[in-house]
N, C-alpha and C positions, 0 to 999 in steps of 0.2 A: 581741100587738099589734105593729104595724109602726111604725117611727120615720121621720120626715121631717126632712131637713136643708136649710135654705135655702142657696141657691147665689149667690155673688157671682162672676161670671165675670171673668176677666182681660181687660184692655183691650190687653194686649201679649203675645199668644201667641208661644211660642218656635218656631223652625224645628225640624222633626223631624230626628233624627240619622240618619246612614248606618247602616242595619241590618246591614251587613257588618262593622262595626267598633264595636260598642256597648260592649264591655268590661262591667264590672259596677259599678254605682253611680256612673255618670258623668253620665247624662242624665235629669234630673228633669222631671216633667210640669208642666203649667201651674197646677195647683190642689193644695190640701191640705185635709184635714179637721181641725178643732180642736173639742174639747169640754172643758169645765171640770168640776172637782169641788170642792165645798165641804162641809165637815162640816155635817151637818144638812140639807143640800139635795140631796146626791147628785150624780150625773153630770147635767150640764145644758148648755143652750145649744150643742148641736152645730151646726156650720155649715161650709160649704165655701167657701173663700176663695182668692184667687190665691196661688200658691206664693211664699214670701218669708221674710225673716228674722223671728225671734221675739225679743221683748224679755224679758230676764231681769235681775233685780236682781243686782248682784255678790255679794250675800250669800245667794242662793237655795240651798236645801238640796241640790239636785241637784249643784251645782258643788263642794260641799265634802264631802258624805257619800254621794254617788252613790246617792241613793234614786231609782231608776228601773228600768224594765224595757222590753223590746221583743219584738216578734214578727216573723216573716218568712213570707211566702207569695207565691204568684204567680197571675196571671190569664193565660189563653191564649185565642187566637182560633182557632176551628175553621174548617175549609174552608167550612162553611155560614154563616160570619159570626157565630156565637154566641160568647159569652164563658163560658169554663169556669173555675171555682175548684175546687181539689183538696182535699177533706176540710177545709173551713174550720172545721167544728165542732171539730176537734181543736185548731186554733189557739186557738179561744175558750176551750176547757177549759184548755189549757196557760197561757194568759194569766192565768187566775184562780189557777192553782197558783203561778205566779211571784209574782203580787200578794200572795198569802197569805204567802209566804216573805219578801217585801220590805216587809211591813206597808203595802201600798198597798190602798185600798178595792177590793173586787170590782166587776166590771162585769157587768151582765146579758148573757148570751151572745147573746140575740136583738138587743140593742142593738149589740153589737160587730159581729155579722154584717151588720146593716143599714147600719152605718157603712162597712164595707168595700165592700159592694155599691154604695153611693151614690157614693163617690169614684171607684171604678173606672168606673162608668157615665159620670160627668162627663168623665173623661179617656180614654174608650174608644178614641179615635182615636190614642192613643199606643201601643196594643198592637202590638208588631212581629209580622211574619208569617213571617220567614225561619226555616228549621230551626235549632233550638237556642236560639231567642230567646223572651222572655216579658216580661210587665210585672210587675216585682217590687213587692210591697206591703210597706211597713214601718210597722206600727202601733207606737207607743211611748208610754210614760207617764213624765212627769218631775214632780218636786216643785219648784215655783217659790216655795215659802214662804220668807220671809225669816227665817232663824233659824240660830243657831250651836248650838242645843240638839240633842244626838244622840238624837232621838226621832222617831217617825213624824209626818209633816206632816199638815195638815188641808186643804191645797189642792194640786191637781194639774192638769196639762194632759194630755189624751189627744190625740195627733196621728197622722195617717196621711199619709205621703208615698209617692209612686210613682216608679219609674224604669224606663225601657226597658233591658233587659239582654240580654247574650249569655251565653257560657259563663263560669262562675265561675272556673274554672282556665283561664288563657290557653292552656295546652298542649292543652286539649281543644277549642279553637275550631273546628278542622276536623273534629271527630268525636271519639269516645272514644279515648283514648290512655293507656297505662300510665304513671302518674306516679311521681316519685321522692319518697319520704317519709323524713324524718329521725326516728329513734327517740330521744326525749328522755328521758335517764335522770338528769338533774340537777334541773331545775325540774319543778313539778307544775301541772296545770290546776285540780284540785279535790280536795277530801277529803270523806269522808262527814261529814255534819253542816254542811257549807258550803252553797254556792249552785250547785254543779255541775249540778243538775237544773233550775235556773231559767234563764230567758233574761235575763241582766243584763249590762251593759257591763263590769263589773269582771272577769268571767270571761275576757273577751277582752283587756282591757288587761294583765292579769297574764300572758297568754301571748305577748305580743309579743317579749319577750326571747328566748324559745325559737324563735319564728319567724325572728328575725334570725339565730340560729345555723343554722337549717335552710337559709336562703338562702345563707349563707356556705359551706355544705357542698354546694351545688349541688342542693338539694332544694326542693320547692315548699311543703311543709307538714310538720307535726309529728305524730308518733304519740305520744300521751301514755301514760305508764305510771302505775300506781297510786301514790297518795301515801305509803302505808305502807312497802311493800317495794321500790318501783321495779322491779317484776317483771312485773305483769300488764297486758296492753294494755287501754286504755280507749277514747279517742276519737282521731279524726284531725282536727286543727285545729278547724274549725267543724262537723265531720260525725261521724256514727257509723261505726264500723269493723266489717267483716265479713271472716272468713277461712274458706275452704273447704279442709278437710283430710280426706283419705280419705273423700270424699263427705259429710262432715258440715259444715254451715255453722254457724259459731260467731260470736257477738257478745257483748259484755260485758253482764252483767245490770244492770238498773236497780236501783241500791242507794243513791242519793243523790248520787253523783258523776257520773252519766251523764245527759246530756240525753235526754229521751224524744222523739226525733225523729219527726215525722209520716212521713217517708219510711222511717225505721227500722221503725216499726210496719207500714207498708205492705209493705215488703220481706219481713218475717217472715211476714206473713199470706199473701202471694202464693206464696212458696216452699213453705210448708206445703200450700197448696192444690195446688201442682204435684207434691207428693209428696216433696219434699226433707226430709231430717232437719235441723232447725234447733234449735240449742241456745243458750240464753242462759246462758252460764257463763263463768267466768274462764279465760283462756288466757294463758300466760306467753310472753314473747318467746323464752325458751329452747326452748319447745315449737315455736314457729314456726321457729326455726333448725333444730331437729332434723327437722321435717317437710320443710323445704327440702332438707336433705341426703339424706333417705331417699326423696325423690320423691313424698311424699304431700301436699305443699302445692300445691294446684291453682290457686286463685285468691284474690284479695283485692280489696276495693273499699270505698269510702266512700259513705255515703248522706246526703243533706240536701236541703232545699228549694232551696238555691242551685245545688248541683251535680247534683241528682237521683241519678245513679249515676256515680261516678268511679273507674275501675279503678286499682289500685295495681300498679305493675310492679316497683318496687325499694324495699326498706327499707334505709336506711343506718344501720347499728348498729355502734358502736365502730370506725368507720373502714372498715368493709367492707360490701358490698352483699349483701343477701339477695334473690336474683332470683326473681320469681314469674311463672310461666307464660312464661318467656323474655322477660319485660318487655312482653308483648303483652296485649291485651284478651282475657279469657276468655269462653267461650260463655255462662256463667250471668249474668255482669254485663252482657253485651251484650243478652241476652234480657230481663233485668229492665229495662234502660234503654228498650229498644224498647217494652215493654209499658206501663210507667208513663208515660213521656213521650207515647207514643201515646194512652193514655187521657186524659191531661191536654189534649192538643191535638185530641182528637175524631176521630182516625184509627183508634183501636182501641176496640172496644165496651167500655163501662163495665159489666162484669158483677159489680162489687163494690158498686155503689150509692154510690160515693164522689164523683162529680162533682156540683157544684151549678152549674146553668147560669143565667146572668143574662138 
């Protein structure tokens, strides 16, 4: 079945931002979608309303015990004026995996997809058209139940907000550039048995201290190491990490502490289709150092919805830089970016069946 959402249009539309200076998460659209959940009733009363503040009781569960989740995806405008979504079914599935971990009620995947399509269509005139830009879609769920009991709530809000965005990493605003990444060997992002595989705010709040260290060391982001031995590479900030050593592309395996990124899965699938050897296995920072010294470290990049493909040029580890490909963008990461972003924006043929067009 398909779902319909009543629309209350804003009487005060905002001016559209300058597309050449969008940044990320600064310019939000005119409308948002809200849907409620009550135990015994399920998800209900989905509606599209003018973008604005939401009211929460000071004792709401989300404010004290962080019972929440979120997703991230993008909409793109093709040269023909069509709207493309990239593998939104993967976001729907991941939403429910996160919900299960956070004891939040599941959502019908068709309902989720219809909600995303509905709000994007209402604010379609906000989709930017300049290269490297997109309309970022942020669905999230919060518990606004008034309670100090540390137990799953029975009432939730599902909300979708949108914003016109440029490059996630400002260094890449003029095109792909090799970024400086700080190898964090003190703090951890996630441990097996925790919430590392889920999209929850606490994963990111806990990482801010390490990000502050990275910025103090002249780096843009953090490369996390494993929680047990502080030895094996895991994720880059908000993204999955890939290293190409001696023609083998290596990324950390999904084992409970790694986020199953949509772009991660897409990258693995595409590279294998192109004939590359891709391994989902553990890789130590010492092995990366060794490969850098013996000349077999060819490329490294991060993947994510926000950044798509972001090449890594330098790893700052114990006060020294591991230089990757001379600090420049490598041919594989450039080819991946051109292919995935080209598919998303409709300038490259979708031969994978991944695009959902509105």
